[in-house]
DOBA-148194 format. One line per 10 residues: number of its first residue (from 0); for each residue z, x, y of N, C-alpha, C. Coordinates in nm, 4 decimals, padded with zeros to 6 digits. Example, Ala and Ser with C-alpha at 12.3 -4.5 7.8 and 13.67 -1.06 7.14 Angstrom:
BEGIN
0> 00.7800/01.3190/-00.5690/00.7800/01.2300/-00.4500/00.7800/01.3200/-00.3300; 00.7080/01.2850/-00.2250/00.7140/01.3670/-00.1060/00.7870/01.2900/00.0030
//
This chain:
BEGIN
0> 24.3827/-16.1117/11.6674/24.2377/-16.0696/11.6724/24.2021/-16.0348/11.8133; 24.1357/-15.9268/11.8288/24.0872/-15.8787/11.9575/23.9502/-15.9354/11.9956; 23.9357/-16.0001/12.1023/23.8080/-16.0560/12.1396/23.7332/-15.9524/12.2324; 23.5988/-15.9630/12.2088/23.5195/-15.8662/12.2887/23.4924/-15.9404/12.4232; 23.5337/-15.8798/12.5329/23.5117/-15.9362/12.6659/23.3882/-15.8786/12.7221; 23.2936/-15.9770/12.7624/23.1646/-15.9314/12.8227/23.1676/-15.9720/12.9648; 23.1499/-15.8841/13.0545/23.1472/-15.9218/13.2015/23.0387/-16.0184/13.2273; 23.0663/-16.1114/13.3216/22.9653/-16.2143/13.3505/22.8404/-16.1616/13.4105; 22.8502/-16.0449/13.4692/22.7236/-15.9823/13.5234/22.6340/-15.9356/13.4117; 22.6770/-15.9028/13.2883/22.6008/-15.8508/13.1819/22.5751/-15.9553/13.0796
10> 22.6064/-16.0860/13.0982/22.5905/-16.1877/13.0094/22.4419/-16.2145/12.9700; 22.3554/-16.2244/13.0735/22.2141/-16.2501/13.0434/22.1501/-16.1339/12.9583; 22.1938/-16.0209/12.9892/22.1384/-15.9068/12.9063/22.1810/-15.9140/12.7654; 22.3120/-15.9518/12.7474/22.3684/-15.9570/12.6082/22.3035/-16.0713/12.5287; 22.2806/-16.1859/12.5919/22.2174/-16.3010/12.5244/22.0713/-16.2658/12.4882; 22.0018/-16.1975/12.5757/21.8611/-16.1578/12.5400/21.8595/-16.0630/12.4306; 21.9535/-15.9675/12.4250/21.9603/-15.8749/12.3137/21.9956/-15.9423/12.1812; 22.0876/-16.0418/12.1945/22.1230/-16.1198/12.0680/22.0059/-16.1951/12.0205; 21.9343/-16.2699/12.1080/21.8190/-16.3491/12.0640/21.7125/-16.2617/12.0091; 21.6956/-16.1380/12.0541/21.5913/-16.0563/12.0045/21.6107/-16.0244/11.8559
20> 21.7491/-16.0241/11.8189/21.7806/-15.9956/11.6774/21.7823/-16.1178/11.5850; 21.7614/-16.2322/11.6460/21.7542/-16.3576/11.5674/21.6182/-16.4121/11.5660; 21.5707/-16.4560/11.4500/21.4362/-16.5111/11.4309/21.4423/-16.6544/11.4686; 21.3924/-16.6986/11.5786/21.4080/-16.8324/11.6288/21.3074/-16.9307/11.5629; 21.1931/-16.8836/11.5252/21.0859/-16.9611/11.4720/20.9899/-16.8842/11.3942; 20.9121/-16.9542/11.2991/20.8167/-16.8799/11.2211/20.6816/-16.8594/11.2951; 20.6979/-16.8090/11.4137/20.5697/-16.7877/11.4882/20.4981/-16.6710/11.4474; 20.5587/-16.5706/11.3734/20.4879/-16.4545/11.3341/20.4257/-16.4637/11.2000; 20.4359/-16.5793/11.1282/20.3741/-16.5947/10.9967/20.2380/-16.6647/11.0183; 20.1298/-16.6030/10.9686/19.9967/-16.6686/10.9789/19.9865/-16.7970/10.9021
30> 19.9118/-16.8900/10.9519/19.8994/-17.0171/10.8846/19.8154/-17.0031/10.7599; 19.8646/-17.0684/10.6515/19.8000/-17.0538/10.5169/19.6688/-17.1382/10.5226; 19.5630/-17.0813/10.4684/19.4333/-17.1411/10.4708/19.3943/-17.1636/10.3237; 19.3574/-17.2826/10.2854/19.3135/-17.3204/10.1566/19.1594/-17.3386/10.1568; 19.0954/-17.2790/10.2479/18.9505/-17.3068/10.2609/18.8818/-17.2574/10.1392; 18.9208/-17.1497/10.0891/18.8463/-17.0867/09.9671/18.8615/-17.1697/09.8413; 18.9596/-17.2642/09.8405/18.9801/-17.3437/09.7188/18.9101/-17.4826/09.7424; 18.8615/-17.5119/09.8570/18.7985/-17.6383/09.8797/18.6537/-17.6343/09.8225; 18.6058/-17.7589/09.7853/18.4727/-17.7695/09.7384/18.3683/-17.7338/09.8517; 18.2634/-17.6737/09.8161/18.1708/-17.6294/09.9162/18.1121/-17.7469/09.9864
40> 18.1091/-17.8642/09.9179/18.0413/-17.9827/09.9738/18.1365/-18.0522/10.0784; 18.2550/-18.0053/10.0883/18.3466/-18.0704/10.1823/18.4031/-17.9696/10.2842; 18.3430/-17.8441/10.2849/18.3947/-17.7480/10.3755/18.3420/-17.7624/10.5228; 18.2333/-17.8338/10.5273/18.1801/-17.8587/10.6612/18.2594/-17.9678/10.7386; 18.3247/-17.9331/10.8459/18.4078/-18.0321/10.9118/18.3359/-18.1395/10.9818; 18.2006/-18.1164/10.9975/18.1219/-18.2174/11.0705/18.0650/-18.3180/10.9727; 18.0823/-18.3088/10.8420/18.0204/-18.3980/10.7441/18.1387/-18.4735/10.6802; 18.1237/-18.6064/10.6703/18.2304/-18.6902/10.6068/18.2248/-18.6735/10.4552; 18.3417/-18.6684/10.4022/18.3568/-18.6476/10.2568/18.2959/-18.7754/10.1758; 18.2936/-18.8848/10.2400/18.2378/-19.0080/10.1825/18.0924/-18.9870/10.1385
50> 18.0206/-18.8985/10.2081/17.8794/-18.8751/10.1811/17.8608/-18.8034/10.0455; 17.9512/-18.7238/10.0157/17.9393/-18.6407/09.8899/18.0243/-18.6860/09.7737; 18.0832/-18.8102/09.7841/18.1711/-18.8557/09.6830/18.0944/-18.8873/09.5495; 17.9780/-18.9367/09.5604/17.8950/-18.9703/09.4405/17.8632/-18.8329/09.3670; 17.8282/-18.7326/09.4431/17.7959/-18.6014/09.3800/17.9047/-18.5429/09.3090; 18.0304/-18.5498/09.3807/18.1478/-18.4961/09.3172/18.1903/-18.5784/09.1914; 18.1777/-18.7095/09.1976/18.2159/-18.7897/09.0803/18.1155/-18.7594/08.9615; 17.9956/-18.7348/08.9951/17.8926/-18.6992/08.8861/17.9273/-18.5635/08.8215; 17.9592/-18.4678/08.9069/18.0025/-18.3419/08.8565/18.1188/-18.3451/08.7709; 18.2271/-18.4227/08.8159/18.3514/-18.4352/08.7429/18.3291/-18.5079/08.6027
60> 18.2404/-18.6098/08.6068/18.2082/-18.6885/08.4891/18.1388/-18.5972/08.3855; 18.0381/-18.5268/08.4340/17.9622/-18.4402/08.3394/18.0552/-18.3232/08.2893; 18.1369/-18.2698/08.3651/18.2262/-18.1658/08.3232/18.3222/-18.2226/08.2205; 18.3752/-18.3416/08.2383/18.4659/-18.4042/08.1449/18.4001/-18.4280/08.0130; 18.2761/-18.4831/08.0229/18.2044/-18.5059/07.8979/18.1753/-18.3906/07.8201; 18.1381/-18.2861/07.8790/18.1059/-18.1576/07.8100/18.2302/-18.1010/07.7478; 18.3407/-18.1076/07.8301/18.4651/-18.0532/07.7746/18.5142/-18.1388/07.6497; 18.5033/-18.2757/07.6574/18.5407/-18.3628/07.5464/18.4583/-18.3305/07.4235; 18.3265/-18.3138/07.4452/18.2410/-18.2857/07.3197/18.2792/-18.1525/07.2644; 18.2996/-18.0515/07.3469/18.3419/-17.9210/07.2967/18.4714/-17.9295/07.2215
70> 18.5731/-18.0107/07.2767/18.7069/-18.0263/07.2085/18.6896/-18.0922/07.0798; 18.6104/-18.2072/07.0770/18.5865/-18.2728/06.9507/18.5249/-18.1845/06.8379; 18.4238/-18.1090/06.8865/18.3632/-18.0190/06.7936/18.4581/-17.9180/06.7297; 18.5429/-17.8709/06.8175/18.6481/-17.7676/06.7770/18.7410/-17.8274/06.6779; 18.7903/-17.9564/06.7099/18.8797/-18.0267/06.6207/18.8145/-18.0527/06.4862; 18.6869/-18.0989/06.4902/18.6195/-18.1286/06.3667/18.6079/-17.9983/06.2768; 18.5703/-17.8837/06.3432/18.5610/-17.7611/06.2626/18.6936/-17.7240/06.2081; 18.7981/-17.7460/06.2827/18.9311/-17.7063/06.2343/18.9781/-17.7955/06.1219; 18.9527/-17.9229/06.1322/18.9950/-18.0168/06.0254/18.9123/-17.9860/05.9005; 18.7785/-17.9633/05.9125/18.6940/-17.9327/05.7959/18.7387/-17.8015/05.7272
80> 18.7879/-17.7110/05.8035/18.8355/-17.5831/05.7472/18.9498/-17.6151/05.6537; 19.0500/-17.6978/05.6942/19.1616/-17.7312/05.6100/19.1268/-17.8196/05.4971; 19.0285/-17.9113/05.5177/18.9802/-17.9976/05.4124/18.9119/-17.9108/05.2990; 18.8340/-17.8224/05.3341/18.7660/-17.7369/05.2375/18.8664/-17.6477/05.1729; 18.9636/-17.6045/05.2446/19.0723/-17.5160/05.1814/19.1519/-17.5918/05.0799; 19.1832/-17.7184/05.1083/19.2609/-17.8006/05.0074/19.1751/-17.8685/04.9061; 19.0482/-17.8624/04.9134/18.9654/-17.9277/04.8104/18.9702/-17.8522/04.6809; 18.9527/-17.9251/04.5716/18.9582/-17.8497/04.4386/18.8353/-17.7522/04.4294; 18.8527/-17.6500/04.3483/18.7481/-17.5465/04.3295/18.6386/-17.6092/04.2454; 18.5214/-17.5313/04.2365/18.4067/-17.5828/04.1659/18.4259/-17.5996/04.0182
90> 18.5094/-17.5137/03.9550/18.5388/-17.5319/03.8176/18.6170/-17.6494/03.7854; 18.7044/-17.6937/03.8793/18.7805/-17.8116/03.8646/18.6905/-17.9289/03.8821; 18.6046/-17.9267/03.9811/18.5113/-18.0360/04.0024/18.4177/-18.0552/03.8842; 18.3785/-17.9444/03.8254/18.2886/-17.9537/03.7097/18.3589/-18.0214/03.5885; 18.4915/-18.0138/03.5813/18.5608/-18.0778/03.4730/18.6106/-18.2159/03.5099; 18.5816/-18.2584/03.6345/18.6214/-18.3893/03.6778/18.5407/-18.5013/03.6041; 18.4259/-18.4734/03.5707/18.3433/-18.5682/03.4889/18.2692/-18.4937/03.3769; 18.2538/-18.5570/03.2686/18.1842/-18.4894/03.1556/18.0949/-18.5985/03.0837; 17.9823/-18.5614/03.0552/17.8826/-18.6512/02.9920/17.8875/-18.6171/02.8392; 17.9061/-18.7175/02.7541/17.9204/-18.7012/02.6115/17.8006/-18.7650/02.5431
100> 17.7324/-18.6890/02.4561/17.6245/-18.7384/02.3736/17.6793/-18.8044/02.2528; 17.6380/-18.9271/02.2300/17.6848/-19.0066/02.1142/17.5985/-18.9942/01.9907; 17.4861/-18.9330/02.0056/17.3926/-18.9341/01.8934/17.4422/-18.8518/01.7690; 17.5282/-18.7483/01.7984/17.5767/-18.6644/01.6863/17.7021/-18.7160/01.6206; 17.7562/-18.8316/01.6621/17.8748/-18.8900/01.6049/17.8358/-18.9957/01.5064; 17.8488/-18.9705/01.3789/17.8091/-19.0648/01.2793/17.9096/-19.1723/01.2626; 17.8706/-19.2825/01.2010/17.9628/-19.3998/01.1812/18.0801/-19.3557/01.0966; 18.1966/-19.3840/01.1492/18.3178/-19.3504/01.0817/18.3776/-19.2176/01.1210; 18.2973/-19.1390/01.2023/18.3405/-19.0044/01.2487/18.4072/-19.0117/01.3905; 18.4886/-18.9125/01.4205/18.5496/-18.8997/01.5536/18.5120/-18.7669/01.6145
110> 18.4460/-18.7723/01.7263/18.4121/-18.6483/01.7995/18.5221/-18.6251/01.9054; 18.5570/-18.4929/01.9105/18.6598/-18.4502/02.0065/18.6022/-18.3589/02.1128; 18.6125/-18.3996/02.2406/18.5644/-18.3171/02.3503/18.6785/-18.2897/02.4447; 18.6648/-18.1969/02.5298/18.7697/-18.1541/02.6207/18.7322/-18.2031/02.7617; 18.8294/-18.2743/02.8312/18.8146/-18.3336/02.9605/18.9476/-18.3120/03.0360; 18.9377/-18.2351/03.1463/19.0604/-18.2136/03.2243/19.1689/-18.1568/03.1463; 19.1393/-18.0663/03.0562/19.2376/-18.0003/02.9698/19.3019/-18.0971/02.8709; 19.2336/-18.2109/02.8463/19.2863/-18.3061/02.7530/19.1817/-18.3316/02.6477; 19.2203/-18.3602/02.5246/19.1250/-18.3891/02.4182/19.0878/-18.5419/02.4260; 18.9556/-18.5717/02.4177/18.9088/-18.7088/02.4177/18.8543/-18.7400/02.2765
120> 18.9008/-18.8443/02.2158/18.8544/-18.8925/02.0897/18.7457/-18.9955/02.1115; 18.6292/-18.9703/02.0580/18.5203/-19.0650/02.0597/18.4981/-19.1141/01.9185; 18.5391/-19.2307/01.8874/18.5396/-19.2858/01.7521/18.4276/-19.3827/01.7293; 18.3323/-19.3464/01.6437/18.2225/-19.4394/01.6150/18.2737/-19.5313/01.4943; 18.3185/-19.6440/01.5273/18.3922/-19.7369/01.4275/18.2906/-19.8162/01.3466; 18.3206/-19.8086/01.2172/18.2344/-19.8962/01.1249/18.2769/-20.0471/01.1434; 18.1883/-20.1344/01.0928/18.2063/-20.2698/01.1117/18.3430/-20.3194/01.0500; 18.3743/-20.2584/00.9414/18.5032/-20.2946/00.8632/18.6254/-20.2711/00.9543; 18.6279/-20.1621/01.0324/18.7389/-20.1309/01.1204/18.7394/-20.2255/01.2347; 18.6204/-20.2587/01.2889/18.6157/-20.3550/01.3991/18.6666/-20.4915/01.3573
130> 18.6329/-20.5393/01.2425/18.6777/-20.6674/01.1924/18.8300/-20.6579/01.1658; 18.8776/-20.5460/01.1118/19.0160/-20.5253/01.0768/19.1037/-20.5415/01.2082; 19.0536/-20.4759/01.3171/19.1426/-20.4724/01.4355/19.1349/-20.6042/01.5152; 19.0262/-20.6776/01.5008/19.0207/-20.7999/01.5669/19.1110/-20.9100/01.5031; 19.1536/-20.8937/01.3802/19.2307/-20.9861/01.3096/19.3857/-20.9549/01.3256; 19.4211/-20.8476/01.3948/19.5632/-20.8060/01.4091/19.6409/-20.9122/01.4948; 19.7508/-20.9529/01.4470/19.8351/-21.0433/01.5240/19.9034/-20.9678/01.6350; 19.8812/-21.0086/01.7601/19.9342/-20.9324/01.8749/20.0865/-20.9399/01.8772; 20.1447/-21.0408/01.8171/20.2959/-21.0505/01.8315/20.3696/-20.9373/01.7540; 20.2984/-20.8733/01.6587/20.3614/-20.7671/01.5831/20.3456/-20.6282/01.6540
140> 20.2778/-20.6238/01.7653/20.2427/-20.4966/01.8303/20.3482/-20.4640/01.9295; 20.3857/-20.3378/01.9354/20.4851/-20.2923/02.0349/20.4235/-20.2927/02.1725; 20.3021/-20.2634/02.1878/20.2297/-20.2645/02.3159/20.1078/-20.3521/02.3007; 20.1221/-20.4829/02.3118/20.0101/-20.5737/02.2755/19.8864/-20.5550/02.3594; 19.7776/-20.5515/02.2966/19.6474/-20.5432/02.3658/19.5393/-20.5827/02.2548; 19.4442/-20.6691/02.3041/19.3388/-20.7089/02.2153/19.2386/-20.5909/02.1936; 19.1676/-20.5991/02.0842/19.0724/-20.4927/02.0478/18.9598/-20.4863/02.1533; 18.9161/-20.6114/02.2020/18.8059/-20.6016/02.2937/18.8507/-20.5590/02.4264; 18.9762/-20.5573/02.4572/19.0265/-20.5021/02.5871/19.0292/-20.3529/02.5881; 19.0235/-20.2908/02.4753/19.0286/-20.1439/02.4643/18.8938/-20.0845/02.4385
150> 18.7955/-20.1579/02.4263/18.6595/-20.1020/02.4065/18.5640/-20.1717/02.4878; 18.4608/-20.0972/02.5378/18.3508/-20.1583/02.6184/18.2367/-20.1928/02.5244; 18.2282/-20.1362/02.4108/18.1393/-20.1713/02.3063/18.2131/-20.1667/02.1745; 18.2104/-20.2618/02.0870/18.2934/-20.2693/01.9749/18.2810/-20.1460/01.8861; 18.1667/-20.0872/01.8696/18.1436/-19.9772/01.7827/18.1968/-19.8455/01.8333; 18.2404/-19.8384/01.9613/18.2801/-19.7173/02.0212/18.4279/-19.7245/02.0846; 18.5132/-19.6391/02.0339/18.6454/-19.6330/02.0894/18.6636/-19.4966/02.1560; 18.7005/-19.5004/02.2804/18.7193/-19.3798/02.3573/18.8662/-19.3774/02.4049; 18.9418/-19.2835/02.3571/19.0872/-19.2665/02.3968/19.1171/-19.1204/02.4249; 19.2281/-19.0982/02.4945/19.2777/-18.9646/02.5174/19.3619/-18.9306/02.3934
160> 19.3337/-18.8219/02.3293/19.4025/-18.7853/02.2030/19.5338/-18.7199/02.2204; 19.6147/-18.7845/02.2928/19.7569/-18.7289/02.3121/19.8592/-18.8431/02.2838; 19.9507/-18.8127/02.1927/20.0505/-18.9081/02.1580/20.1350/-18.9355/02.2777; 20.1651/-19.0652/02.2896/20.2431/-19.1087/02.4092/20.3982/-19.0922/02.3904; 20.4313/-19.0237/02.2798/20.5694/-18.9923/02.2577/20.6147/-18.8664/02.3368; 20.5652/-18.7516/02.2836/20.5962/-18.6244/02.3384/20.4727/-18.5330/02.3628; 20.3553/-18.6028/02.3673/20.2324/-18.5243/02.4060/20.1685/-18.4484/02.2980; 20.1981/-18.4756/02.1699/20.1283/-18.4105/02.0560/19.9924/-18.4658/02.0378; 19.9140/-18.3981/01.9555/19.7740/-18.4417/01.9316/19.7660/-18.5107/01.7953; 19.7366/-18.6417/01.7899/19.7296/-18.7076/01.6546/19.6064/-18.6606/01.5746
170> 19.6079/-18.6963/01.4466/19.5061/-18.6601/01.3611/19.4159/-18.7854/01.3388; 19.2851/-18.7802/01.3634/19.2045/-18.8947/01.3431/19.1852/-18.9264/01.1971; 19.1620/-19.0596/01.1706/19.1359/-19.1081/01.0382/19.2505/-19.0696/00.9387; 19.3696/-19.0839/00.9876/19.4861/-19.0549/00.9044/19.5988/-19.1517/00.9411; 19.6995/-19.1592/00.8545/19.8132/-19.2505/00.8765/19.8109/-19.3673/00.7795; 19.9019/-19.4607/00.8093/19.9090/-19.5797/00.7158/19.8097/-19.6834/00.7524; 19.7429/-19.6773/00.8671/19.6465/-19.7734/00.9059/19.5011/-19.7182/00.8735; 19.4258/-19.7781/00.7938/19.2825/-19.7301/00.7705/19.2053/-19.7141/00.8984; 19.1446/-19.6026/00.9192/19.0668/-19.5799/01.0351/19.1481/-19.5552/01.1629; 19.2758/-19.5191/01.1429/19.3636/-19.5047/01.2539/19.3907/-19.3536/01.2853
180> 19.4990/-19.3298/01.3580/19.5400/-19.1963/01.4022/19.6888/-19.1765/01.3613; 19.7173/-19.0553/01.3230/19.8532/-19.0188/01.2842/19.8996/-18.8912/01.3542; 20.0199/-18.9035/01.4157/20.0763/-18.7916/01.4741/20.1869/-18.7307/01.3874; 20.1564/-18.6092/01.3235/20.2504/-18.5546/01.2268/20.3859/-18.4966/01.2848; 20.3856/-18.4857/01.4178/20.5058/-18.4174/01.4781/20.6218/-18.5071/01.4592; 20.6104/-18.6368/01.4954/20.7279/-18.7311/01.4843/20.6940/-18.8604/01.4162; 20.5767/-18.8668/01.3537/20.5418/-18.9781/01.2668/20.5022/-19.1048/01.3391; 20.4263/-19.0890/01.4443/20.3753/-19.2117/01.5120/20.2377/-19.2407/01.4514; 20.2125/-19.3719/01.4211/20.0893/-19.4180/01.3610/20.0169/-19.5112/01.4625; 19.8900/-19.4919/01.4767/19.8109/-19.5753/01.5624/19.6988/-19.6302/01.4823
190> 19.6510/-19.7549/01.5191/19.5405/-19.8282/01.4426/19.4007/-19.7792/01.4916; 19.2993/-19.8447/01.4420/19.1686/-19.8041/01.4808/19.1322/-19.8419/01.6212; 19.2212/-19.9077/01.6904/19.1956/-19.9375/01.8344/19.2880/-19.8551/01.9194; 19.3584/-19.7585/01.8630/19.4457/-19.6686/01.9385/19.5791/-19.7381/01.9738; 19.6147/-19.8435/01.9089/19.7374/-19.9106/01.9362/19.8551/-19.8593/01.8430; 19.9692/-19.8369/01.9069/20.0776/-19.7936/01.8254/20.1279/-19.9026/01.7286; 20.1411/-19.8556/01.6051/20.1897/-19.9471/01.4977/20.3177/-19.9116/01.4359; 20.3480/-19.7790/01.4386/20.4726/-19.7417/01.3802/20.5140/-19.6069/01.4371; 20.6416/-19.5748/01.4491/20.6883/-19.4441/01.4967/20.7520/-19.4548/01.6321; 20.7884/-19.3440/01.6913/20.8575/-19.3458/01.8199/20.7675/-19.3565/01.9386
200> 20.6415/-19.3539/01.9286/20.5463/-19.3639/02.0437/20.5709/-19.4983/02.1126; 20.5985/-19.4979/02.2477/20.6296/-19.6261/02.3133/20.5068/-19.7141/02.3495; 20.3900/-19.6417/02.3697/20.2757/-19.7204/02.4148/20.1471/-19.6736/02.3393; 20.0383/-19.7448/02.3637/19.9172/-19.7230/02.2979/19.8591/-19.5858/02.3476; 19.7602/-19.5351/02.2765/19.6799/-19.4145/02.3326/19.6118/-19.4579/02.4589; 19.6151/-19.3694/02.5518/19.5576/-19.3994/02.6831/19.4039/-19.3941/02.6766; 19.3424/-19.4906/02.7550/19.1951/-19.4953/02.7639/19.1528/-19.4331/02.8949; 19.0677/-19.3258/02.8892/19.0234/-19.2643/03.0078/18.9171/-19.3472/03.0872; 18.8987/-19.3314/03.2130/18.7907/-19.4004/03.2784/18.6542/-19.3530/03.2275; 18.5665/-19.4413/03.1824/18.4338/-19.3944/03.1335/18.3413/-19.5109/03.1471
210> 18.2169/-19.4812/03.1389/18.1078/-19.5823/03.1445/17.9907/-19.5353/03.0615; 17.9114/-19.6324/03.0128/17.7907/-19.5938/02.9310/17.6787/-19.5662/03.0249; 17.6150/-19.4453/03.0185/17.5030/-19.4183/03.0873/17.3773/-19.4738/03.0276; 17.3722/-19.4607/02.8966/17.2583/-19.5123/02.8120/17.3246/-19.5617/02.6815; 17.2438/-19.5952/02.5853/17.3040/-19.6367/02.4558/17.3579/-19.5147/02.3769; 17.3160/-19.3952/02.4134/17.3541/-19.2774/02.3354/17.4328/-19.1800/02.4171; 17.4881/-19.2217/02.5340/17.5654/-19.1250/02.6150/17.6615/-19.2037/02.7046; 17.7808/-19.1384/02.7239/17.8847/-19.1953/02.8206/17.9223/-19.0906/02.9164; 17.9772/-19.1392/03.0286/18.0238/-19.0431/03.1362/18.1769/-19.0709/03.1482; 18.2547/-18.9643/03.1187/18.4051/-18.9828/03.1247/18.4453/-18.9233/03.2582
220> 18.5290/-18.9975/03.3311/18.5797/-18.9440/03.4638/18.5292/-19.0293/03.5784
//
C-alpha cells in the first residue's frame, strides 16, 4: 500500500482543510423552540407556573367532563340504535298479548283464538266436567296434575291447542273422555283439564301465561 507523504511544512494547512470537511459539532442547527405549544398562561418567564395551576386544573377538569358527557351520549345513541334494530317489529309486539272476551263463549263451548301463531282453546266448562276432573286419580295419569293447578277459575280452561306429540291441533269436545280433546292424527286423547289420558302424546296440553282482567275478559301473554 502506498502512503501519502505530506511535508511537515504543509501539515497545518492539510489539517485545516480536513477539519473544514468534517462536521465537528451541531453548531449550525438552530435550537428547537416549543414556545408555540406552551400554554399562554405559562409563557411569561417572569411569572411562576404555581400561580396559574388552579386555572389550568379547572380548564382540564371542565374539558374532561365535557368530553366524557359527549362520549357517553354517543355511546348511548349507538347502543339504542342496535337495541331498536334488534327489537321485534310492531306487528309482533301486537301479537305478544291478546285480550279475549269471554262473554260470547257459552257453557260447554270452546272458543279458539290466535296468539303468536298458535291456537288458544278457551273452554267454558260446565259443572259436570269440573266435578269429573276433580275426581280423577292422579296415579293413572301419564303427566300428573291436579285440576285446580291447571285452571285459575274452575269454569274456565285456557290451553294452547297443539298436541304435545307432533304439533297437530286437537278437536275440542271429542274423544273417549267427555268434554275432552281428541287429536285424530295419532290418536291422543285429553280430558276436560287438558291432561293426556291415552295415545302417544307425552305431556299435557300447554297452558299459556294469562290473567283475568275482569270477570268477562282475560289477557293472554
